N, C-alpha and C positions, 0 to 999 in steps of 0.2 A: 504494500500500500504506500502511495506517495505521501510525503510529508506536506504540511500546510505550506502554502505559498509564502514567500518572504516579505509580505506587506499586509497591512490590515484590510479589513472588509470595507473600510471607508472608500470613498471614490478614488479609484486608482489614478496615479500620475502616469500619463501616457509617455512622458519622458522617463524611461525606465531607470530606477535607482541602480547604482553600481552593484548592489548586493545581488541583484538578479543574475548578473553574469557569473558569479561564483556558484550560485545554486544551479544555473543552467549547465555549468560544467559537470557538477555532480550528477545531474540527470542524464547527461549524454554518456557519462561513464557507466552509469547503471544500465542504460538502454543498450549499450554495446554488447552485453552478454546475450541478447536475444537476436534471432535472425530477423532479417527484414521481412520475410514471409510471415513470421509469427506476429510481428508488430502490425502488419497489414491485416492479418486475419482478425486480430482482436479489436483494431481501431476502425477498420473500414476504409482506410486510405488506399489509393490505387498505387500499384507497384510496377515499375518498369525497370527491370534489372536492379540496380542499386538505388534508383531514384524513387522517392516517395512523392506522390502528387495528391493534393487536396485543395479544397477551397475554404478559406476563412471568410465567412459571410459571402460577399460577392467577389472576393479577390482570389484568383488562382495562385497557389503557392507550391514551391518545390523544395525538396531537401534531399541530400545524398547520404545514404547509410554507409558507414556508421557515424560520420561526423555530425550529421543532422543540424547543419546550419541552414536555416530556411530563408528563401529569397523569393522575390517576385519574378514574373516571367521576364522582366526587363533586366534581371540580374541584381537589382537593388536588394540589399539585405534588410530583412524585417527588423523593426525596433526590438529592443531587448524584452519589453513586456510581452509582445506577441510571440517572440521566440520561446520564452518561458511557458506561455500558455500552451503552445503546441507540444512542447516537451512534456508538460504535465498531462496533456491529453494522451499522448502515446504511453506514458508511464501508468496512467490510471485505467485506461481502457481494458475491459475484461471480456468483451464480446457479447454481453447480455443483449438480447433483442429488445428493441424499443417496444413499449407497451401501447403507444398511441393514446395515452391518457395524460392530459395537460394538468399540471399542478403549478401553484404559485411558488415563488422562491421560499416563502415561509414553510411550505409543506415538503421541501426537500430536506433530507437528513442534515441537521446542523444549520439550517437556514433561518429558523424562527427568530433567534436572538439578534440576527443581523438584518432582518427584513426591513425595518424602518429605514435604516441607512441605505440599503439597496434601492428601495422604492423611491427614496428621495432623489438619487442621482440617475435613476433609470426611467420608470414610468412617469414620475412627476415632472421630470425634465421635458419629456415629450408633451405631457399635458399642458405645460406652461407655454409652449409655442403653438399648440393646436387650438386650445380654448374651444370655440364653437365652429372652427373651420375644418370640417371633416374632409373637405376636398383637398387641402394641402397635405393632410395625413395620407390620404390614398395616393396622391401623386408621388409623394416622396417614397412611400413603401414600394410602389410599383417600379419606380426608377431604380431602386436598390435590389430588385429581383424578388421582392415579396410576392407570395401567391395568395390571392384573396380567399378568406375562409368565412364561414357564417357563424361568427361568434361576436357578441356585442354589437355596437353600431357599425364597426368596421374592424377587421382583423386580418393579419397577414402572416403567413407561414414563411419562415426563413430557414433553409438548411445551413445553419451557422457553421457547423463542422460535421464531417461524416458521423452519423448516428447521434448527433446532438442538435436537433431542430429547436427553434424558438418560435413562439407565437406572440406577436405584438398586437395587443387588443386595445381598442378605444371605445369607451362608452360615453356618448354625448350627454351632458347634463341638462337639467331643466330647472324649474323654479324650486324644486325640493332637494335635488342632488347635484353636486358639481360634476363637471366632466372629469373622467378618470382614465388613465392608461396604465397598462401593466404588461410586463414580460412574463410569459408562462413557459414552463419547461416540460419536456417529456419526463414522466415519473422516473425514468432510468438515468437521468442526466448525471447523477453522482457516481454512476458506474464508469463514467468517461472523464469526469473532471472533479477535483475536490470542490467543496462548496464555494471557496473564494475564487476558484477558476470559473465557476458558473456565474458569479457576480461580475467578473471581468468580461466574460463573453457577452452577457446581457448589456453591460455598459458600453461595449464597443458598438453593438447594434443601435442602441438608443442615441448614442452620440452621432452616429452617421445619419440617422433619421432626423434628428434636430438640425444638424448642419444642412441637410438637403432641404428641409422645410424653409429654413432661413434664406436659402439661396433662390427660392422660387419667386418669380414675378407675381405681384399681387393678383393679377387677373387669372393666372393659371389655376389657382385654388378653386375658382368657381366652376371649372370644367367638370370636376368629379363630385359636385354636390349631390346628395341623395335626392 
């Protein structure tokens, strides 16, 4: 079983702390004892010789076994935080099939005590830019590869990592209840990432959605209104 990630459950700093590099080295050394085929079987990544191929949200990523330095298709190296996330994914993955049952972060093992913080920088961050503008939410999620689902006022399925899908859901508010947004996980998520890794993956998704919504021209949000 992998150790906790070397940072707190509070909102992660995307400029990875230097401690990540030392932990990443430990993980790489640990993973070197396994074959590439075994890692691919347990995690669901694609294998081409010694190369591992996967997608991190909407971004194709490659890494070469056993060094496992991950990079974009352009050859640019992934930031340290994302390197560590993928290494923890390979270290934690045990091959358990997805259940197809969505649960909140609080309902994941170990998630309840950190749920308030996670919700603050994930679902609430999306809510704060969406408000009553469901069109911008839909436009942004579609642009990032989200697949529409029939949950809430609008929701989108994201294959965030192989075998770790996320569901980003928005419920429009009314006079009685405010608008709310939430990241949901397959019930098996912690078979593939430690709980703090799940928090980081959810925050990566919501940060991209928030950034995309903010970049949209005002008139584009009207195109997808219900």
